[in-house]
C-alpha positions, 0 to 999 in steps of 0.5 A, spaced: 339 855 492 343 849 495 347 845 491 342 839 492 336 844 490 340 845 483 341 838 482 334 836 483 329 842 482 325 841 476 327 846 470 322 851 468 319 850 461 320 842 462 315 839 457 314 832 454 317 832 447 320 827 443 324 830 438 326 823 433 330 817 434 336 820 432 336 825 437 334 820 442 339 815 440 345 820 441 342 822 448 341 815 450 349 813 448 351 819 452 347 817 458 350 810 458 344 806 455 346 800 450 338 801 448 336 803 441 330 807 441 326 801 438 327 797 444 325 803 448 319 804 445 317 796 446 319 797 453 314 803 454 309 799 450 310 793 455 310 797 461 304 801 459 300 794 458 302 792 465 300 798 468 306 801 470 308 808 470 314 812 466 318 813 473 318 805 473 320 803 466 325 809 465 330 806 470 330 800 467 333 803 460 340 804 464 345 798 466 348 803 471 346 810 474 346 815 468 351 820 467 350 827 464 356 832 462 351 837 464 344 838 467 341 841 460 343 834 457 339 830 462 333 835 461 333 833 454 334 826 455 328 825 460 324 830 455 325 826 450 323 819 454 317 822 457 315 824 450 316 817 447 312 815 453 306 819 451 306 817 444 307 809 446 300 810 448 297 810 441 297 803 438 298 807 431 304 810 433 311 808 429 318 811 430 320 815 423 325 811 419 332 813 421 337 815 416 343 810 415 348 811 420 354 807 423 352 804 430 355 809 435 361 807 438 365 809 445 371 814 444 377 810 444 381 810 450 387 815 451 393 813 454 394 815 461 398 821 462 404 820 466 408 824 471 408 832 469 415 836 468 419 838 474 415 845 474 409 841 475 402 841 471 402 846 465 397 847 460 399 841 455 398 837 461 391 839 463 389 838 456 392 831 456 388 829 463 382 832 460 382 828 454 384 822 458 378 823 463 373 824 457 375 817 454 375 813 461 369 813 465 371 809 470 377 814 472 372 820 471 368 817 476 373 815 481 376 822 481 369 825 481 368 822 487 374 824 490 373 831 488 366 831 491 368 828 498 374 832 499 372 839 496 365 839 499 367 846 503 369 849 497 363 847 493 359 850 499 362 856 499 361 857 491 354 855 492 353 861 497 355 866 492 348 867 489 351 865 482 346 863 476 346 856 474 351 857 468 356 861 472 356 856 478 356 850 473 363 853 470 366 854 476 364 847 479 367 844 472 373 848 473 374 846 480 373 839 478 378 839 472 383 842 477 382 837 482 383 831 478 389 834 474 393 835 481 390 828 484 393 825 478 399 828 477 401 828 485 398 821 486 394 824 492 388 829 492 389 836 494 387 838 501 380 840 502 380 848 501 376 852 506 372 858 504 377 863 507 382 860 502 378 864 496 380 871 498 385 876 495 388 873 489 391 866 491 392 865 483 398 869 483 402 863 487 400 858 481 403 857 474 402 863 470 400 859 464 394 855 468 391 862 469 389 862 462 384 856 464 379 861 467 378 865 461 378 858 457 372 855 461 368 862 460 369 862 453 367 854 452 361 856 456 359 861 452 359 856 446 357 850 449 352 851 455 345 851 454 345 859 456 351 863 457 353 866 463 350 873 464 354 879 462 354 882 469 357 876 472 363 874 468 368 878 472 365 875 478 366 868 475 373 870 472 375 872 479 372 866 483 376 862 478 382 865 479 381 864 486 379 857 486 385 855 481 390 858 486 387 855 492 387 848 489 394 849 487 396 851 494 392 845 497 397 841 494 402 842 500 397 840 505 394 834 502 
C-alpha cells in the first residue's frame, strides 16, 4: 500500500454518526474550523434547501484546509459531519443542549527554543521543540512541508516495509519530529536520507539520550493511537526507529 493510498483510502467501518454537539465542537476546533455546531447545522439545512451535496457544503466550514493530528481524528470528524448532514434532512431535528462550557481557545504560544547546547539537541531540547510546534501552527506547517519535500525517499522506504498503519504512523511521526528538531537547531534541514541509510545500527552514532525517543514513541502510540501497534511488529518498529534516528542525525553533516 502506497503512502497516497494510506492517506486517501476509505477506512473500513466508516459510518455516518453524529455523536453530539460537544464532540463535534471539539473536532471542529482541532481541524481549524471557527464554527460552532449550531452554525454548521444552519449551513447544512441551507445547503440542502438549495439542492447541494454534503461534499459541496462541508469544505465551506473551514477557512483553510483542515489539519488533523491523526487519521482517526479526521475520520471521527467526517463521520460526525455526515451524521449531522443526514439528521439535518428532518425539520424536527434539534441539537441537544450542551453543558455550559467556556469557548474553546487555542493553546498559548510557547517561546521559540533557542540554540541547543554545544553537544547538540538533547532530550530536553526535543521536548521544547515539540511544545513549540504544538502551539505554533505556522511553524508546524512550515517544517512539515520541509520534511515532506526533503525526506520523500525516507518515507518511501518505510512505506515499502509492509507495516501496519499504526506502525507506519509511529515511524512517520518520529521521523518528522526528529527532522523538525534538527532543522530548527541547525538553521537548515538535514539532507535527504536514502533508503540504504536505514541499514545496520546508525543510531549508535547519535547521542545515547535520544535513543529513548524511540521507546517513548512506541509507548505513546500504545496509549493514544486508535489502534495499538501489533505486538509482533513492535521490535521491527523499534529497530526501524533507531535506524531513522541515526540516519537523520548523520544527514546533518550532508545538508
